[in-house]
C-alpha positions as CSV (number, residue, x, y, z in Angstrom):
1,M,-9.6,-8.9,3.2
2,K,-8.9,-12.3,4.3
3,G,-6.4,-15.0,2.3
4,I,-3.1,-14.4,0.6
5,L,-3.3,-10.9,-0.7
6,K,-0.7,-9.4,-3.6
7,G,0.5,-6.1,-4.4
8,G,3.4,-4.1,-5.3
9,C,4.5,-0.7,-6.7
10,L,3.4,1.6,-9.5
11,C,6.2,0.1,-11.9
12,G,6.3,-3.3,-10.9
13,A,9.9,-3.5,-9.9
14,V,8.8,-4.4,-6.3
15,R,6.3,-7.0,-5.6
16,Y,4.9,-8.5,-2.5
17,T,2.7,-11.1,-1.0
18,L,1.1,-11.5,2.3
19,K,0.5,-14.7,4.1
20,D,-2.9,-15.3,5.4
21,G,-2.2,-14.1,8.8
22,V,-2.3,-11.8,11.3
23,R,-4.0,-8.1,10.1
24,L,-6.0,-5.8,11.4
25,A,-8.4,-4.0,9.6
26,P,-7.6,-1.5,6.9
27,Y,-7.9,2.1,8.4
28,A,-7.6,6.1,6.8
29,C,-5.0,8.3,8.1
30,H,-6.2,12.0,8.0
31,C,-2.7,13.5,9.7
32,T,-0.7,16.3,7.8
33,D,2.4,14.1,7.4
34,C,0.1,11.5,5.2
35,Q,-1.4,14.2,3.3
36,T,1.8,15.8,2.4
37,R,3.6,12.4,1.8
38,T,0.6,11.4,-0.6
39,G,-0.6,14.7,-2.3
40,S,-4.1,14.0,-1.3
41,A,-6.3,14.1,1.5
42,F,-5.6,11.2,3.3
43,S,-4.1,7.6,3.1
44,E,-5.1,4.2,3.7
45,H,-3.2,1.4,5.6
46,M,-3.7,-1.9,6.8
47,L,-1.2,-3.2,9.9
48,V,0.0,-6.9,9.4
49,A,2.5,-9.0,11.1
50,E,5.9,-8.4,9.5
51,A,6.4,-12.1,9.5
52,D,3.7,-12.6,6.7
53,L,5.2,-10.4,4.1
54,E,7.3,-11.7,1.4
55,L,8.8,-9.2,-0.8
56,S,10.9,-8.8,-4.0
57,G,12.8,-6.0,-5.7
58,D,15.0,-3.2,-4.8
59,V,13.9,-0.8,-2.1
60,N,14.8,2.1,-0.4
61,T,14.3,3.0,3.0
62,G,13.8,6.7,4.7
63,R,13.2,7.7,8.1
64,A,10.7,9.8,9.7
65,T,9.2,11.1,13.3
66,Q,5.3,10.8,13.0
67,P,2.8,13.1,14.2
68,S,2.4,10.6,17.4
69,G,6.2,11.4,17.9
70,A,7.0,7.5,16.8
71,Q,10.0,7.0,14.8
72,S,9.0,5.3,11.2
73,K,10.9,3.7,8.7
74,I,9.4,3.8,5.8
75,V,10.2,1.2,2.5
76,G,9.5,1.8,-1.4
77,C,10.7,0.9,-4.6
78,A,13.8,2.0,-5.6
79,V,12.9,2.7,-9.3
80,C,9.3,4.5,-8.9
81,M,9.6,5.7,-5.2
82,A,6.0,4.4,-4.5
83,R,5.6,3.6,-0.8
84,I,5.2,0.1,0.2
85,Y,5.0,0.1,3.9
86,A,6.0,1.6,7.1
87,Q,7.6,0.1,10.2
88,N,6.8,2.2,13.4
89,D,8.9,1.5,16.3
90,T,6.0,1.8,18.6
91,R,4.4,-1.4,17.1
92,P,7.1,-3.9,16.9
93,G,6.5,-7.2,14.9
94,F,3.7,-5.0,12.9
95,I,4.2,-3.1,9.6
96,S,1.7,-0.7,8.0
97,I,1.0,-1.9,4.1
98,R,-0.1,1.1,2.2
99,C,-3.3,-0.4,0.8
100,G,-3.3,1.2,-2.6
101,T,-0.3,-1.0,-3.7
102,L,-2.8,-4.1,-3.1
103,D,-4.0,-5.6,-6.6
104,R,-7.2,-5.6,-5.0
105,S,-7.2,-2.3,-3.7
106,A,-11.0,-1.5,-5.1
107,E,-12.0,-4.1,-2.3
108,I,-10.6,-1.6,0.8
109,V,-13.1,0.0,2.9
110,P,-11.7,1.7,6.0
111,A,-13.0,0.3,8.8
112,A,-11.5,3.5,11.0
113,H,-10.2,6.7,10.8
114,I,-7.6,8.3,12.9
115,W,-6.4,11.5,12.8
116,V,-9.6,13.1,12.1
117,R,-8.8,16.7,14.2
118,S,-6.4,17.4,11.1
119,K,-8.9,15.9,8.0
120,Q,-9.6,18.0,5.2
121,P,-12.7,20.1,5.8
122,W,-14.4,19.0,2.9
123,I,-14.0,14.9,3.5
124,A,-17.2,13.7,5.0
125,L,-16.9,10.5,6.9
126,P,-19.5,7.8,6.7
127,A,-22.4,7.9,9.6
128,G,-21.3,5.9,12.3
129,A,-17.5,5.6,11.4
130,R,-15.2,4.9,14.1
131,Q,-12.9,7.9,14.5
132,M,-10.4,9.2,16.7
133,D,-8.7,12.6,16.7
134,G,-5.5,11.2,17.2
135,Q,-4.2,7.5,16.9
136,P,-3.9,4.3,19.1
137,R,-0.9,4.2,21.0
138,K,-0.2,0.4,21.6
139,T,-0.5,-2.5,19.1
140,E,-3.4,-3.9,21.4
141,D,-4.9,-0.6,21.5
142,W,-4.9,-0.6,17.2
143,A,-6.4,-4.3,17.4
144,A,-9.4,-2.7,19.7
145,F,-10.2,0.3,17.7
146,V,-10.0,-1.2,13.9
147,G,-10.6,-4.6,14.9
148,L,-8.9,-7.8,13.3
149,V,-9.8,-9.0,10.0
């Protein structure tokens, strides 16, 4: 997804704009944390440059330790509690936008799948899909794995 992107939370109290800047292709995460956090089988994310995000509205933040051991700051709407993005201490300058919060989320097709060792057994990945049992560790490894948009 190229160009300026807009999105927001479920109730509309938080809105954001992503400038057309550095972003990686969207990916699906099948880790058990994402399953628990979403109440679903996986979540969809897109790594973007933090400097390209313009956000308005009241947000709450939380902290969590990811399956990789990374420390994550989670940012979501203070009203409806929808998660907007996370900031991981191993990827300075980047944030992970929740693709479901994009206004054009129906256009998202994951370029890769991570934490497939914990994916639900009934999920069938597309033939030839890039996948990894865990996740890339460094920003440059993410770029190589999921690709730039």
